[in-house]
DOZA-421528 format. One record per residue (C-alpha): x, y, z. Coordinates in steps of 0.5 Angstrom, whole numbers. Example, Ala and Ser with C-alpha at 12.3 -4.5 7.8 and 13.67 -1.06 7.14 Angstrom:
<atom px="25" py="-9" pz="16"/>
<atom px="27" py="-2" pz="14"/>
// end
This chain:
<atom px="262" py="-127" pz="135"/>
<atom px="263" py="-121" pz="131"/>
<atom px="269" py="-119" pz="133"/>
<atom px="273" py="-126" pz="131"/>
<atom px="269" py="-127" pz="125"/>
<atom px="274" py="-125" pz="120"/>
<atom px="279" py="-130" pz="123"/>
<atom px="274" py="-135" pz="123"/>
<atom px="272" py="-134" pz="116"/>
<atom px="279" py="-135" pz="114"/>
<atom px="280" py="-141" pz="118"/>
<atom px="274" py="-144" pz="114"/>
<atom px="276" py="-141" pz="107"/>
<atom px="283" py="-145" pz="108"/>
<atom px="279" py="-151" pz="110"/>
<atom px="281" py="-151" pz="117"/>
<atom px="276" py="-154" pz="121"/>
<atom px="274" py="-151" pz="128"/>
<atom px="270" py="-152" pz="134"/>
<atom px="265" py="-147" pz="136"/>
<atom px="263" py="-146" pz="144"/>
<atom px="258" py="-142" pz="145"/>
<atom px="254" py="-140" pz="152"/>
<atom px="247" py="-142" pz="151"/>
<atom px="245" py="-140" pz="158"/>
<atom px="247" py="-137" pz="164"/>
<atom px="244" py="-135" pz="171"/>
<atom px="246" py="-130" pz="177"/>
<atom px="253" py="-127" pz="176"/>
<atom px="256" py="-131" pz="170"/>
<atom px="261" py="-127" pz="167"/>
<atom px="259" py="-127" pz="160"/>
<atom px="252" py="-127" pz="157"/>
<atom px="249" py="-132" pz="152"/>
<atom px="252" py="-132" pz="145"/>
<atom px="259" py="-131" pz="147"/>
<atom px="264" py="-136" pz="144"/>
<atom px="271" py="-139" pz="144"/>
<atom px="273" py="-142" pz="138"/>
<atom px="279" py="-147" pz="137"/>
<atom px="282" py="-150" pz="131"/>
<atom px="285" py="-156" pz="129"/>
<atom px="292" py="-153" pz="130"/>
<atom px="290" py="-151" pz="137"/>
<atom px="289" py="-144" pz="136"/>
<atom px="284" py="-140" pz="140"/>
<atom px="279" py="-134" pz="139"/>
<atom px="274" py="-131" pz="144"/>
<atom px="272" py="-133" pz="151"/>
<atom px="266" py="-136" pz="154"/>
<atom px="267" py="-134" pz="162"/>
<atom px="272" py="-129" pz="163"/>
<atom px="277" py="-134" pz="164"/>
<atom px="274" py="-138" pz="170"/>
<atom px="273" py="-145" pz="165"/>
<atom px="276" py="-143" pz="159"/>
<atom px="281" py="-149" pz="160"/>
<atom px="276" py="-154" pz="161"/>
<atom px="272" py="-151" pz="155"/>
<atom px="278" py="-151" pz="151"/>
<atom px="279" py="-158" pz="152"/>
<atom px="272" py="-160" pz="150"/>
<atom px="273" py="-156" pz="144"/>
<atom px="279" py="-160" pz="142"/>
<atom px="275" py="-167" pz="144"/>
<atom px="269" py="-165" pz="139"/>
<atom px="274" py="-163" pz="134"/>
<atom px="277" py="-170" pz="134"/>
<atom px="270" py="-174" pz="135"/>
<atom px="265" py="-169" pz="131"/>
<atom px="260" py="-170" pz="136"/>
<atom px="257" py="-164" pz="139"/>
<atom px="256" py="-163" pz="147"/>
<atom px="253" py="-159" pz="152"/>
<atom px="257" py="-158" pz="158"/>
<atom px="254" py="-154" pz="164"/>
<atom px="259" py="-151" pz="170"/>
<atom px="257" py="-148" pz="176"/>
<atom px="261" py="-146" pz="183"/>
<atom px="267" py="-149" pz="183"/>
<atom px="268" py="-154" pz="189"/>
<atom px="273" py="-156" pz="194"/>
<atom px="277" py="-160" pz="189"/>
<atom px="282" py="-155" pz="187"/>
<atom px="283" py="-158" pz="180"/>
<atom px="275" py="-158" pz="178"/>
<atom px="273" py="-153" pz="173"/>
<atom px="268" py="-148" pz="176"/>
<atom px="266" py="-141" pz="176"/>
<atom px="269" py="-138" pz="182"/>
<atom px="264" py="-132" pz="181"/>
<atom px="258" py="-136" pz="182"/>
<atom px="252" py="-138" pz="178"/>
<atom px="252" py="-143" pz="172"/>
<atom px="254" py="-143" pz="165"/>
<atom px="252" py="-148" pz="160"/>
<atom px="256" py="-148" pz="153"/>
<atom px="255" py="-152" pz="147"/>
<atom px="261" py="-154" pz="143"/>
<atom px="260" py="-156" pz="136"/>
<atom px="265" py="-158" pz="130"/>
<atom px="265" py="-152" pz="124"/>
<atom px="267" py="-155" pz="117"/>
<atom px="263" py="-156" pz="111"/>
<atom px="260" py="-162" pz="113"/>
<atom px="257" py="-160" pz="120"/>
<atom px="256" py="-152" pz="118"/>
<atom px="255" py="-151" pz="111"/>
<atom px="251" py="-145" pz="113"/>
<atom px="257" py="-142" pz="116"/>
<atom px="260" py="-137" pz="110"/>
<atom px="253" py="-134" pz="108"/>
<atom px="252" py="-133" pz="116"/>
<atom px="259" py="-130" pz="116"/>
<atom px="258" py="-126" pz="110"/>
<atom px="251" py="-123" pz="112"/>
<atom px="255" py="-121" pz="119"/>
<atom px="260" py="-118" pz="115"/>
<atom px="256" py="-114" pz="111"/>
<atom px="252" py="-111" pz="117"/>
<atom px="246" py="-114" pz="116"/>
<atom px="242" py="-118" pz="121"/>
<atom px="241" py="-126" pz="122"/>
<atom px="240" py="-131" pz="127"/>
<atom px="242" py="-138" pz="127"/>
<atom px="238" py="-143" pz="131"/>
<atom px="242" py="-150" pz="133"/>
<atom px="239" py="-156" pz="136"/>
<atom px="243" py="-157" pz="143"/>
<atom px="239" py="-162" pz="147"/>
<atom px="233" py="-167" pz="146"/>
<atom px="231" py="-171" pz="140"/>
<atom px="233" py="-167" pz="134"/>
<atom px="240" py="-169" pz="132"/>
<atom px="245" py="-165" pz="136"/>
<atom px="248" py="-159" pz="132"/>
<atom px="243" py="-159" pz="127"/>
<atom px="243" py="-151" pz="125"/>
<atom px="238" py="-147" pz="121"/>
<atom px="240" py="-140" pz="119"/>
<atom px="234" py="-135" pz="119"/>
<atom px="234" py="-128" pz="115"/>
<atom px="228" py="-124" pz="115"/>
<atom px="226" py="-126" pz="108"/>
<atom px="229" py="-133" pz="108"/>
<atom px="232" py="-139" pz="111"/>
<atom px="238" py="-144" pz="110"/>
<atom px="239" py="-151" pz="113"/>
<atom px="234" py="-156" pz="117"/>
<atom px="233" py="-158" pz="124"/>
<atom px="230" py="-165" pz="121"/>
<atom px="223" py="-163" pz="121"/>
<atom px="219" py="-158" pz="116"/>
<atom px="214" py="-156" pz="122"/>
<atom px="220" py="-155" pz="127"/>
<atom px="224" py="-151" pz="122"/>
<atom px="217" py="-147" pz="121"/>
<atom px="216" py="-146" pz="128"/>
<atom px="224" py="-144" pz="129"/>
<atom px="224" py="-140" pz="124"/>
<atom px="218" py="-136" pz="126"/>
<atom px="221" py="-135" pz="133"/>
<atom px="228" py="-134" pz="130"/>
<atom px="225" py="-128" pz="127"/>
<atom px="222" py="-125" pz="133"/>
<atom px="228" py="-126" pz="137"/>
<atom px="232" py="-122" pz="131"/>
<atom px="227" py="-116" pz="131"/>
<atom px="228" py="-116" pz="139"/>
<atom px="235" py="-117" pz="138"/>
<atom px="235" py="-122" pz="143"/>
<atom px="238" py="-129" pz="144"/>
<atom px="236" py="-135" pz="148"/>
<atom px="233" py="-142" pz="148"/>
<atom px="226" py="-145" pz="146"/>
<atom px="223" py="-151" pz="147"/>
<atom px="219" py="-155" pz="142"/>
<atom px="216" py="-162" pz="140"/>
<atom px="219" py="-166" pz="135"/>
<atom px="214" py="-163" pz="130"/>
<atom px="215" py="-156" pz="132"/>
<atom px="209" py="-156" pz="138"/>
<atom px="211" py="-150" pz="143"/>
<atom px="207" py="-154" pz="149"/>
<atom px="212" py="-160" pz="150"/>
<atom px="219" py="-159" pz="150"/>
<atom px="223" py="-165" pz="147"/>
<atom px="227" py="-161" pz="143"/>
<atom px="232" py="-155" pz="146"/>
<atom px="234" py="-150" pz="141"/>
<atom px="239" py="-144" pz="142"/>
<atom px="237" py="-138" pz="138"/>
<atom px="243" py="-133" pz="137"/>
<atom px="241" py="-126" pz="134"/>
<atom px="247" py="-123" pz="130"/>
<atom px="246" py="-116" pz="129"/>
<atom px="250" py="-110" pz="126"/>
<atom px="254" py="-106" pz="131"/>
<atom px="250" py="-100" pz="134"/>
<atom px="251" py="-94" pz="131"/>
<atom px="255" py="-88" pz="135"/>
<atom px="255" py="-81" pz="131"/>
<atom px="260" py="-76" pz="134"/>
<atom px="259" py="-69" pz="132"/>
<atom px="265" py="-64" pz="132"/>
<atom px="271" py="-66" pz="129"/>
<atom px="275" py="-64" pz="135"/>
<atom px="281" py="-67" pz="140"/>
<atom px="276" py="-70" pz="144"/>
<atom px="272" py="-73" pz="139"/>
<atom px="278" py="-77" pz="137"/>
<atom px="278" py="-80" pz="144"/>
<atom px="271" py="-81" pz="144"/>
<atom px="271" py="-85" pz="137"/>
<atom px="277" py="-89" pz="139"/>
<atom px="273" py="-91" pz="146"/>
<atom px="267" py="-92" pz="141"/>
<atom px="270" py="-97" pz="137"/>
<atom px="273" py="-101" pz="143"/>
<atom px="266" py="-102" pz="145"/>
<atom px="264" py="-105" pz="138"/>
<atom px="260" py="-99" pz="136"/>
<atom px="260" py="-97" pz="128"/>
<atom px="263" py="-90" pz="129"/>
<atom px="261" py="-84" pz="125"/>
<atom px="265" py="-77" pz="125"/>
<atom px="261" py="-71" pz="122"/>
<atom px="263" py="-64" pz="122"/>
<atom px="262" py="-58" pz="117"/>
<atom px="269" py="-56" pz="117"/>
<atom px="273" py="-60" pz="112"/>
<atom px="279" py="-58" pz="115"/>
<atom px="278" py="-62" pz="121"/>
<atom px="273" py="-67" pz="119"/>
<atom px="279" py="-72" pz="115"/>
<atom px="281" py="-79" pz="115"/>
<atom px="288" py="-77" pz="117"/>
<atom px="285" py="-74" pz="124"/>
<atom px="280" py="-80" pz="125"/>
<atom px="283" py="-86" pz="122"/>
<atom px="279" py="-91" pz="127"/>
<atom px="272" py="-88" pz="125"/>
<atom px="268" py="-92" pz="120"/>
<atom px="266" py="-86" pz="117"/>
<atom px="268" py="-79" pz="116"/>
<atom px="263" py="-74" pz="114"/>
<atom px="263" py="-67" pz="112"/>
<atom px="256" py="-64" pz="112"/>
<atom px="252" py="-60" pz="117"/>
<atom px="251" py="-64" pz="123"/>
<atom px="243" py="-63" pz="123"/>
<atom px="243" py="-64" pz="116"/>
<atom px="246" py="-71" pz="116"/>
<atom px="243" py="-73" pz="122"/>
<atom px="236" py="-72" pz="118"/>
<atom px="238" py="-77" pz="113"/>
<atom px="242" py="-82" pz="117"/>
<atom px="239" py="-88" pz="120"/>
<atom px="237" py="-87" pz="128"/>
<atom px="234" py="-93" pz="132"/>
<atom px="234" py="-94" pz="140"/>
<atom px="241" py="-97" pz="140"/>
<atom px="244" py="-91" pz="137"/>
<atom px="249" py="-86" pz="141"/>
<atom px="249" py="-79" pz="139"/>
<atom px="255" py="-75" pz="142"/>
<atom px="255" py="-67" pz="141"/>
<atom px="262" py="-65" pz="141"/>
<atom px="261" py="-59" pz="137"/>
<atom px="261" py="-53" pz="143"/>
<atom px="258" py="-48" pz="138"/>
<atom px="251" py="-46" pz="138"/>
<atom px="250" py="-45" pz="131"/>
<atom px="252" py="-53" pz="130"/>
<atom px="249" py="-55" pz="137"/>
<atom px="242" py="-52" pz="137"/>
<atom px="240" py="-54" pz="130"/>
<atom px="243" py="-61" pz="131"/>
<atom px="240" py="-62" pz="138"/>
<atom px="233" py="-60" pz="135"/>
<atom px="234" py="-66" pz="130"/>
<atom px="237" py="-71" pz="135"/>
<atom px="231" py="-70" pz="140"/>
<atom px="226" py="-72" pz="134"/>
<atom px="230" py="-78" pz="133"/>
<atom px="229" py="-85" pz="138"/>
<atom px="236" py="-85" pz="140"/>
<atom px="238" py="-88" pz="146"/>
<atom px="243" py="-83" pz="148"/>
<atom px="244" py="-76" pz="147"/>
<atom px="250" py="-72" pz="150"/>
<atom px="253" py="-65" pz="149"/>
<atom px="259" py="-63" pz="151"/>
<atom px="260" py="-56" pz="155"/>
<atom px="260" py="-53" pz="161"/>
<atom px="254" py="-52" pz="166"/>
<atom px="254" py="-45" pz="163"/>
<atom px="254" py="-47" pz="156"/>
<atom px="248" py="-52" pz="157"/>
<atom px="244" py="-47" pz="160"/>
<atom px="245" py="-42" pz="154"/>
<atom px="244" py="-48" pz="150"/>
<atom px="237" py="-50" pz="153"/>
<atom px="235" py="-43" pz="153"/>
<atom px="236" py="-43" pz="145"/>
<atom px="233" py="-50" pz="145"/>
<atom px="226" py="-47" pz="148"/>
<atom px="226" py="-41" pz="143"/>
<atom px="227" py="-47" pz="138"/>
<atom px="220" py="-50" pz="140"/>
<atom px="223" py="-55" pz="144"/>
<atom px="219" py="-57" pz="151"/>
<atom px="222" py="-59" pz="158"/>
<atom px="220" py="-66" pz="157"/>
<atom px="224" py="-67" pz="151"/>
<atom px="230" py="-63" pz="153"/>
<atom px="231" py="-67" pz="159"/>
<atom px="233" py="-73" pz="154"/>
<atom px="240" py="-69" pz="153"/>
<atom px="246" py="-71" pz="158"/>
<atom px="249" py="-65" pz="159"/>
<atom px="255" py="-63" pz="161"/>
<atom px="256" py="-70" pz="158"/>
<atom px="259" py="-76" pz="162"/>
<atom px="260" py="-78" pz="169"/>
<atom px="263" py="-75" pz="174"/>
<atom px="270" py="-78" pz="174"/>
<atom px="274" py="-71" pz="175"/>
<atom px="276" py="-72" pz="167"/>
<atom px="281" py="-67" pz="164"/>
<atom px="284" py="-70" pz="158"/>
<atom px="281" py="-72" pz="152"/>
<atom px="282" py="-79" pz="154"/>
<atom px="279" py="-78" pz="161"/>
<atom px="273" py="-75" pz="158"/>
<atom px="272" py="-80" pz="153"/>
<atom px="272" py="-86" pz="159"/>
<atom px="267" py="-81" pz="163"/>
<atom px="263" py="-81" pz="157"/>
<atom px="263" py="-88" pz="155"/>
<atom px="261" py="-90" pz="163"/>
<atom px="255" py="-86" pz="162"/>
<atom px="253" py="-89" pz="155"/>
<atom px="254" py="-96" pz="159"/>
<atom px="250" py="-94" pz="165"/>
<atom px="245" py="-91" pz="161"/>
<atom px="244" py="-97" pz="157"/>
<atom px="244" py="-102" pz="163"/>
<atom px="240" py="-97" pz="167"/>
<atom px="244" py="-99" pz="173"/>
<atom px="246" py="-94" pz="179"/>
<atom px="253" py="-92" pz="176"/>
<atom px="256" py="-93" pz="184"/>
<atom px="262" py="-96" pz="186"/>
<atom px="261" py="-104" pz="186"/>
<atom px="264" py="-104" pz="193"/>
<atom px="258" py="-99" pz="195"/>
<atom px="253" py="-104" pz="192"/>
<atom px="250" py="-110" pz="193"/>
<atom px="246" py="-115" pz="189"/>
<atom px="248" py="-119" pz="182"/>
<atom px="254" py="-115" pz="179"/>
<atom px="251" py="-117" pz="172"/>
<atom px="244" py="-115" pz="173"/>
// end
């Protein structure tokens, strides 16, 4: 939703109602995960996607109908049958999509949620998608407040607690409650969508390879910061796609900035006076990925310097170096793709092998 938010907010501000179709459950090899959205406005314009093209046309038609009636619906799609006109997932699996009208009457919380997401702050939206509660009832949940109601005070309290727990874990999913928030019976089904700030990518070293890595990082929806101590290289003109360009010694910047397990650190400086203190600082953070550019000989020298700086073997194995997967990359663009592939593989903990040589679910 974050990618389409600016346009959705402009629809809201102009008084243009739209239908929001949200994936609320999937199984097996469904192409999109819960939280994926397709928005359709009264003029027939569409943003986003829910199924990689498999059932988009059917969901679009449902969205147009919901815009007209104002009545939300929950639709489930499975493997398409022998009817060539049937909407189904040709890749297999199932996908459940909840479609609701968004306007001032049906979703008064929307601008507050949108503003929070644009400010890169976390928020969760809980929506009643089935059962005895009013379908489409919404409750926006922040760490310190909540807005909207699902129809009962105790239900709101239970959903708020669970929503904050899901938000803290960065997860979206369905929860079932009784009409008064009881967790042992399931007369009300609520989908909680966690909307989190984009993960950070810290690119150190304002070289030509860094420009390509920055472009790929932005494409992958990271918040990208480029940092280099050399002001002549770390400029907005050289890195127009970056969200931030910082002129500072890399290790000093890293020590004062926020790093969490979703953070990616790419060390591209390729110079020991920058690399060694930077990697010492990086290995003392919870960053989920730390990669360093350079040849095997360069990295062997780098490891020796890091051991002299007091780092142990169990710390050094966290460094992905030479950075990237073995794709035969040569150009900055190819190298950036190999780095992006390794970041994805590290995050998903998949094999990194060609899918044609593996078995089992594609999406895990």
